[in-house]
C-alpha positions in Angstrom: 146.6 13.9 15.8 146.2 16.2 12.9 144.6 19.6 13.8 141.9 21.4 11.8 144.6 23.8 10.5 146.6 20.8 9.3 143.5 19.5 7.5 142.9 22.9 5.9 146.4 23.0 4.6 146.2 19.4 3.4 143.1 20.3 1.3 145.0 23.2 -0.2 148.1 21.2 -1.3 147.9 17.8 -2.8 151.6 17.1 -2.1 151.6 18.3 1.5 152.0 15.5 4.0 150.0 15.9 7.2 151.3 13.5 9.9 148.9 10.6 10.2 146.3 11.9 7.8 147.5 10.0 4.7 147.9 6.8 6.7 144.4 7.1 8.1 143.0 7.8 4.6 144.7 4.8 3.1 143.6 2.6 6.0 140.0 3.8 5.5 140.1 3.2 1.8 141.6 -0.3 2.2 139.0 -1.1 4.8 136.3 0.0 2.4 137.9 -2.0 -0.4 138.1 -5.1 1.9 134.5 -4.9 3.1 133.1 -4.5 -0.4 135.2 -7.4 -1.8 134.5 -9.8 1.0 130.8 -8.8 1.3 128.6 -11.6 0.0 131.5 -12.9 -2.1 129.9 -16.4 -2.1 126.4 -15.0 -2.8 126.6 -16.2 -6.4 127.2 -19.8 -7.4 130.5 -20.8 -9.0 130.2 -20.8 -12.8 132.0 -22.7 -15.6 135.1 -20.6 -16.0 135.7 -20.5 -12.2 135.1 -24.3 -11.9 137.5 -25.0 -14.7 140.2 -22.9 -12.9 139.6 -24.7 -9.6 139.7 -28.1 -11.3 142.8 -27.3 -13.3 144.4 -26.1 -10.0 143.9 -29.7 -8.6 146.2 -31.1 -11.2 149.8 -32.0 -10.3 152.3 -29.1 -10.4 154.1 -30.7 -13.4 150.9 -30.7 -15.4 150.1 -27.1 -14.5 153.5 -25.8 -15.4 154.4 -28.0 -18.4 151.2 -29.4 -20.0 149.0 -27.4 -22.3 146.0 -27.6 -20.0 144.4 -24.4 -20.9 144.5 -21.4 -23.3 145.6 -19.2 -20.4 149.0 -18.9 -18.8 149.6 -21.0 -15.6 150.3 -18.4 -12.9 146.8 -18.1 -11.6 146.3 -21.9 -11.6 149.6 -22.3 -9.7 148.5 -19.8 -7.0 145.1 -21.5 -6.8 146.8 -24.9 -6.5 148.7 -23.9 -3.4 145.7 -22.1 -1.9 143.5 -25.2 -2.4 146.1 -27.4 -0.7 145.4 -25.3 2.5 141.7 -24.4 1.8 140.1 -27.1 -0.4 136.6 -25.9 0.0 134.8 -24.2 -2.9 133.5 -21.7 -0.4 137.1 -20.3 0.0 138.1 -20.5 -3.7 137.5 -16.8 -4.4 139.6 -15.5 -1.6 143.0 -15.2 -3.5 141.3 -13.1 -6.2 139.8 -10.9 -3.4 143.3 -10.4 -1.8 144.9 -9.4 -5.1 142.0 -7.0 -5.7 142.6 -5.3 -2.4 146.4 -5.3 -3.1 145.7 -3.6 -6.4 143.9 -0.7 -4.6 146.9 -0.3 -2.3 149.5 -0.4 -5.2 147.5 2.2 -7.2 147.5 4.6 -4.2 151.2 4.0 -3.3 152.2 4.5 -6.9 150.3 7.8 -7.4 151.5 9.1 -4.0 155.1 8.4 -5.0 154.8 9.8 -8.5 152.1 12.5 -8.4 150.5 13.6 -5.1 148.7 12.4 -2.0 145.4 13.9 -3.2 145.6 12.0 -6.5 146.4 8.8 -4.7 143.4 9.1 -2.3 141.0 10.1 -5.1 142.1 7.3 -7.4 142.1 4.8 -4.5 138.5 5.7 -3.7 137.3 5.3 -7.2 139.1 2.0 -7.7 137.9 0.7 -4.3 134.3 1.5 -5.3 134.6 0.3 -8.9 131.9 -2.2 -9.5 133.6 -4.3 -12.2 136.8 -4.4 -10.1 134.7 -5.7 -7.2 133.0 -8.2 -9.5 136.3 -9.7 -10.9 137.9 -9.6 -7.4 135.1 -12.0 -6.4 135.7 -14.3 -9.3 138.1 -17.3 -8.9 139.9 -16.5 -12.2 143.0 -14.6 -13.3 141.5 -11.1 -13.9 142.3 -9.7 -10.4 145.8 -11.0 -10.7 146.3 -9.3 -14.1 145.3 -5.9 -12.7 147.6 -6.4 -9.7 150.5 -7.0 -12.1 149.5 -4.1 -14.3 149.3 -1.7 -11.4 152.9 -2.6 -10.4 154.0 -2.2 -14.0 152.3 1.2 -14.4 154.1 2.4 -11.3 157.5 1.2 -12.5 157.0 2.3 -16.1 156.2 5.9 -15.2 158.8 6.0 -12.5 161.6 5.1 -14.9 161.0 8.5 -16.7 159.3 10.7 -14.1 160.7 9.3 -10.8 159.4 9.9 -7.3 161.2 9.0 -4.2 162.4 5.5 -5.3 165.5 4.5 -7.0 165.7 3.6 -10.7 166.4 0.0 -9.7 163.2 -0.1 -7.7 161.2 1.2 -10.6 162.8 -1.3 -13.0 161.9 -4.2 -10.6 158.3 -3.0 -10.3 158.0 -2.8 -14.0 159.5 -6.2 -14.8 157.9 -8.1 -11.9 154.5 -6.5 -12.7 154.9 -7.4 -16.3 155.7 -11.0 -15.6 152.7 -11.3 -13.3 150.4 -9.7 -15.9 151.7 -11.7 -18.9 151.8 -15.0 -17.0 148.2 -14.4 -15.9 146.4 -13.6 -19.2 146.9 -12.6 -22.8 145.2 -9.3 -21.9 148.3 -8.7 -19.7 150.5 -8.9 -22.8 148.4 -6.4 -24.8 148.2 -3.9 -21.8 152.0 -4.3 -21.2 152.6 -3.4 -24.8 150.6 -0.1 -24.3 152.5 0.6 -21.0 155.9 -0.3 -22.4 155.6 1.9 -25.4 154.2 4.8 -23.4 157.3 4.6 -21.2 159.5 4.5 -24.3 157.8 7.5 -25.9 158.0 9.5 -22.6 161.6 8.6 -22.2 162.5 9.6 -25.7 160.9 13.0 -25.0 163.1 13.5 -22.0 166.7 14.9 -22.0 168.7 11.7 -22.6 166.9 9.6 -25.1 169.8 7.3 -26.1 170.6 6.4 -22.5 166.9 5.8 -21.7 166.5 3.7 -24.8 169.3 1.4 -23.7 167.8 0.9 -20.2 164.3 0.4 -21.8 165.7 -2.4 -24.0 167.4 -4.1 -21.1 164.2 -4.0 -18.9 162.0 -5.2 -21.7 164.6 -7.8 -22.8 164.5 -9.3 -19.3 160.7 -9.2 -19.4 160.8 -11.0 -22.7 163.2 -13.7 -21.5 161.2 -14.3 -18.3 157.9 -14.7 -20.2 159.3 -16.5 -23.2 157.9 -19.9 -22.1 154.4 -18.6 -22.4 155.0 -16.3 -25.4 155.9 -19.2 -27.7 152.5 -20.8 -26.8 150.3 -17.8 -27.7 149.7 -18.7 -31.4 148.2 -22.0 -30.3 146.1 -20.5 -27.5 144.3 -17.6 -29.2 140.8 -19.3 -29.0 138.4 -17.8 -26.5 134.8 -18.9 -25.8 132.0 -16.5 -25.0 133.6 -13.4 -26.5 132.6 -11.3 -29.5 133.6 -9.5 -32.6 132.9 -5.8 -32.7 130.7 -6.1 -35.8 128.3 -8.3 -34.0 127.6 -6.8 -30.6 129.8 -3.9 -29.8 128.6 -0.3 -30.1 130.6 2.7 -29.1 128.2 3.5 -26.2 128.5 0.0 -24.7 132.3 0.1 -25.2 132.9 3.3 -23.3 130.2 2.7 -20.6 131.7 -0.7 -19.9 135.1 0.9 -19.4 133.7 3.2 -16.7 133.0 0.0 -14.8 129.8 1.1 -13.0 127.1 -0.8 -14.9 124.5 -0.9 -12.2 123.5 2.7 -12.3 120.3 2.3 -14.4 119.0 5.5 -16.0 121.8 7.7 -14.5 124.7 5.8 -16.0 125.0 7.8 -19.2 125.4 11.1 -17.3 127.8 9.4 -14.9 129.9 8.0 -17.8 130.2 11.5 -19.2 131.3 13.0 -15.9 133.8 10.2 -15.4 135.3 10.6 -18.9 135.4 14.4 -18.3 137.6 13.7 -15.3 139.7 11.3 -17.3 140.2 13.9 -20.1 141.1 16.5 -17.5 143.6 14.2 -15.8 145.3 13.3 -19.1 145.3 16.9 -20.4 146.7 18.3 -17.2 149.4 15.6 -17.0 150.5 16.4 -20.5 150.5 20.2 -20.1 152.1 19.9 -16.7 155.1 18.0 -18.1 154.1 14.6 -16.8 154.0 13.2 -20.3 154.9 9.6 -19.5 151.9 9.6 -17.0 149.7 11.0 -19.7 150.9 8.6 -22.3 150.5 5.6 -20.0 146.9 6.6 -19.2 146.2 7.1 -22.9 147.7 3.7 -23.5 145.4 2.0 -21.1 142.2 4.0 -21.8 142.6 4.3 -25.6 145.4 2.3 -27.2 144.6 -0.9 -25.4 140.9 -0.9 -26.4 142.0 -0.1 -30.0 144.4 -3.1 -30.0 141.6 -5.3 -28.6 139.2 -4.0 -31.3 141.7 -4.7 -34.1 142.5 -8.2 -32.9 138.7 -8.9 -32.6 138.3 -8.1 -36.3 140.1 -11.4 -36.9 138.9 -13.5 -33.9 136.4 -12.8 -31.1 138.1 -11.1 -28.1 135.7 -8.5 -26.9 133.7 -8.8 -23.7 133.2 -7.0 -20.4 136.1 -8.9 -18.8 138.6 -8.1 -21.5 138.2 -4.4 -20.9 139.3 -4.4 -17.3 142.8 -3.2 -18.0 141.2 -0.1 -19.5 139.1 0.2 -16.4 142.3 0.5 -14.3 143.4 3.4 -16.6 140.0 5.1 -16.2 140.1 4.9 -12.4 143.7 6.3 -12.2 143.0 9.1 -14.8 139.7 10.0 -13.2 141.3 10.1 -9.7 144.1 12.3 -11.0 141.7 14.6 -12.8 139.5 14.9 -9.7 142.5 15.9 -7.6 143.2 18.8 -10.1 139.8 20.4 -9.9 140.8 23.9 -8.7 137.6 25.0 -6.9 137.4 23.2 -3.6 133.7 22.9 -3.4 133.5 21.6 -7.0 136.2 19.1 -6.3 134.5 17.7 -3.2 131.1 17.8 -4.9 132.4 15.8 -7.8 134.1 13.4 -5.5 130.9 12.9 -3.6 129.0 12.3 -6.9 131.5 9.8 -8.3 132.0 8.0 -5.0 128.2 8.0 -4.3 127.5 6.6 -7.7 130.2 4.0 -7.4 128.9 2.9 -3.9 125.3 2.7 -5.3 126.4 0.7 -8.3 128.5 -1.7 -6.2 125.8 -2.0 -3.5 123.3 -3.0 -6.3 125.7 -5.6 -7.5 126.6 -7.0 -4.1 122.9 -7.2 -3.1 122.1 -9.1 -6.3 125.3 -11.0 -7.1 125.3 -12.6 -10.6 127.2 -15.2 -12.5 126.3 -16.8 -15.8 125.2 -20.0 -14.1 123.7 -21.1 -10.8 124.2 -24.8 -10.3 123.9 -24.3 -6.5 120.3 -23.1 -6.9 119.7 -25.7 -9.6 120.6 -28.5 -7.3 118.5 -27.0 -4.5 115.6 -26.8 -6.9 116.1 -30.5 -7.9 116.1 -31.5 -4.2 113.0 -29.5 -3.4 111.2 -31.2 -6.3 111.9 -34.6 -4.8 114.6 -35.6 -7.2 117.5 -35.6 -4.7 118.4 -39.2 -5.6 117.9 -38.9 -9.3 120.9 -39.1 -11.6 122.0 -35.7 -13.0 122.7 -35.1 -16.7 124.7 -32.1 -18.1 126.0 -30.9 -21.5 129.7 -30.6 -22.5 131.7 -28.1 -20.3 128.9 -27.5 -17.8 129.7 -30.8 -16.1 132.7 -29.2 -14.4 130.6 -26.8 -12.4 128.1 -29.5 -11.5 131.1 -31.6 -10.2 131.8 -28.9 -7.6 128.3 -29.1 -6.3 127.8 -32.8 -6.9 125.8 -34.7 -4.2 127.2 -38.0 -3.0 123.9 -39.8 -3.3 123.4 -39.1 -7.0 125.3 -40.2 -10.1 126.4 -37.6 -12.6 126.6 -37.9 -16.3 127.8 -35.7 -19.2 126.7 -35.9 -22.8 129.1 -34.6 -25.4 129.2 -35.1 -29.2 127.7 -38.6 -29.5 128.6 -40.2 -26.2 127.5 -40.3 -22.6 130.3 -40.1 -19.9 130.2 -40.5 -16.2 132.2 -38.5 -13.7 132.8 -38.5 -10.0 133.5 -35.1 -8.5 136.3 -32.7 -9.6 138.6 -35.7 -10.1 136.8 -36.2 -13.4 138.7 -33.2 -14.7 141.9 -35.1 -15.0 140.6 -35.2 -18.6 141.6 -31.5 -18.7 145.2 -32.6 -19.1 144.4 -33.1 -22.8 144.1 -29.3 -22.9 140.9 -27.3 -22.7 141.1 -26.5 -26.4 141.3 -30.1 -27.4 138.7 -31.1 -24.8 136.1 -28.7 -26.0 136.4 -30.0 -29.6 136.7 -33.7 -28.8 134.0 -36.3 -29.0 133.1 -38.4 -26.0 135.0 -41.3 -27.5 138.2 -39.3 -27.9 138.0 -38.1 -24.3 137.3 -41.6 -23.0 140.3 -42.9 -25.0 142.5 -40.2 -23.4 141.4 -41.4 -20.0 142.1 -45.0 -20.8 138.5 -46.0 -21.2 137.4 -44.9 -17.8 134.6 -42.5 -18.7 132.3 -43.7 -21.4 129.1 -45.4 -20.2 128.6 -48.9 -21.6 125.2 -49.1 -23.2 124.7 -45.3 -23.5 121.4 -43.9 -22.2 120.1 -47.4 -21.4 123.2 -48.2 -19.4 123.0 -45.0 -17.4 119.2 -44.5 -16.9 117.7 -47.9 -17.7 117.0 -48.8 -14.1 115.9 -45.4 -12.7 112.6 -43.6 -12.9 113.8 -40.0 -12.6 116.5 -37.8 -14.3 117.4 -34.2 -13.7 118.8 -32.4 -16.8 120.7 -29.2 -15.8 122.4 -26.8 -18.2 122.9 -23.1 -18.8 123.1 -23.9 -22.5 123.5 -26.9 -24.7 124.4 -27.5 -28.3 121.2 -28.1 -30.4 122.5 -31.4 -31.7 123.4 -32.6 -28.2 120.1 -31.5 -26.8 118.2 -33.3 -29.5 120.2 -36.5 -28.8 119.5 -36.2 -25.1 115.8 -35.7 -25.5 115.6 -38.6 -28.0 117.7 -40.9 -25.8 115.5 -40.2 -22.7 112.2 -40.4 -24.7 113.4 -43.8 -26.0 113.5 -45.0 -22.5 110.0 -43.7 -21.7 111.0 -40.5 -19.9 108.8 -37.5 -20.2 109.6 -34.0 -19.1 107.5 -33.1 -16.0 108.6 -29.5 -15.5 111.1 -27.1 -16.9 112.4 -24.2 -14.8 114.6 -21.2 -15.6 116.7 -20.2 -12.6 118.2 -16.7 -12.6 121.4 -15.9 -10.8 120.9 -12.4 -9.5 118.6 -9.7 -10.7 117.2 -9.7 -14.3 118.2 -6.5 -16.1 121.6 -6.2 -14.4 124.1 -8.0 -16.4 127.9 -7.7 -16.4 128.0 -11.1 -18.1 125.7 -12.6 -20.7 123.1 -15.4 -20.2 122.7 -15.3 -16.4 120.4 -18.3 -16.4 120.4 -22.1 -15.7 117.7 -24.4 -17.1 116.5 -27.4 -15.1 114.3 -30.1 -16.8 112.9 -32.9 -14.6 112.2 -36.1 -16.4 110.1 -39.1 -15.1 109.6 -42.5 -16.7 105.9 -43.1 -17.5 103.7 -44.5 -20.2 101.5 -41.5 -20.9 102.4 -38.0 -21.9 102.4 -35.2 -19.4 101.9 -31.6 -20.3 105.1 -29.5 -19.9 104.8 -26.8 -17.4 107.1 -23.8 -17.2 107.9 -21.7 -14.3 110.5 -19.0 -13.7 112.5 -18.7 -10.4 
């Protein structure tokens, strides 16, 4: 066991290894990361993007690998496919993302320990373990946690090729290529971030003593990365359409941009001060890395914290690509740079005081999020509300893509219908999403008739609204949002059958005022067939 003298020496020298101390610190940080990522991970309902991922993962392997089923690469769907073969329940769907989130914390620490110091590894590991947005996306059954896992491997390998630690050059090359393949086959964001990491490694290597030799090795490594990811790279031009994202001229201001990258959005009035402190540590870490001769480390952190957001900004001038989730690669850079900067604070009391402030703020922010988990939709609560209102046997009606989330919470006793661009379709559970094989991009722009044709005439309801609701007296209309034209068609179709809205409720998912994502709401309108009008009442849950 480490003595107090050992601990005193450990605090004085970031690179000094005290037997057992580092292992205990890593174990404690990983335990903290595990608890925070598993804590209440099913507190929020699945939302549309997650439900799409789970439904696509149910497709045959051949469709996942070779069909254009989505505008995202197939790796996360492939992993989810094998996971759902073992754990088909929606309650377990977020576990793979959680595991990759925990693994990212470990890789970040292992990389900094190897390349920089034990103290930097522990500080960065703590900040990343407590990072609210990393916890948020580790609890989302999507590809964002997997992207960061791949990028953390690539950062380790990219820096190690120029400023090696205790590993061989072959090991660093494998880390870089494998991490890059994981990141690029997970999301387009991985490609942008890998561009920043790769060119940072190139610039650092060219500043070193043997630029020509390094350049040859760099070309080989990135040539292999290009060849391994070529099947996806050739599809990118046709898959550059993303929903729910923004252009910088419409919503993005510099304050939002940089506060979001600090990844602790739940701090309320204190978040401006906290963001300034964190960016001060980021600047300290980058400056000290550069002046201390760790220029590849400095350039890599600059690539993630500055170059990547600029690339995102420039692309978004042409097509919307900015949102909280698209900034998470920059968040990785912020956590690594801040951890390194914190480890370099010379005054011991100041260092531990700042560490307590940063970690305390991170814990408070993450506790706030975990106590009030939010997602953009809450179909689970919506169905509970429908049942409590006495509509448990009523058919359910949704708009366009929202039906996929409803399918995962569909009740066996009720029929479910989807209205999209001029037609009413029926679906039965997640199997309905075999239609996703026509590709998500085509699906979202298709009429009901076109989707029905793709599915060999198995979805469209004969007789439209009369065929679906002509013999029932109640209908539950559930949607987070609905195109105006579709909503007018739905209201007119139901009114033509004598249905009148009895109540309309807005169901919040999480705490109002705390929003990582936009529109955290789900509307429920309960219709009943009757001959006289009933006043519409509105309540808020």
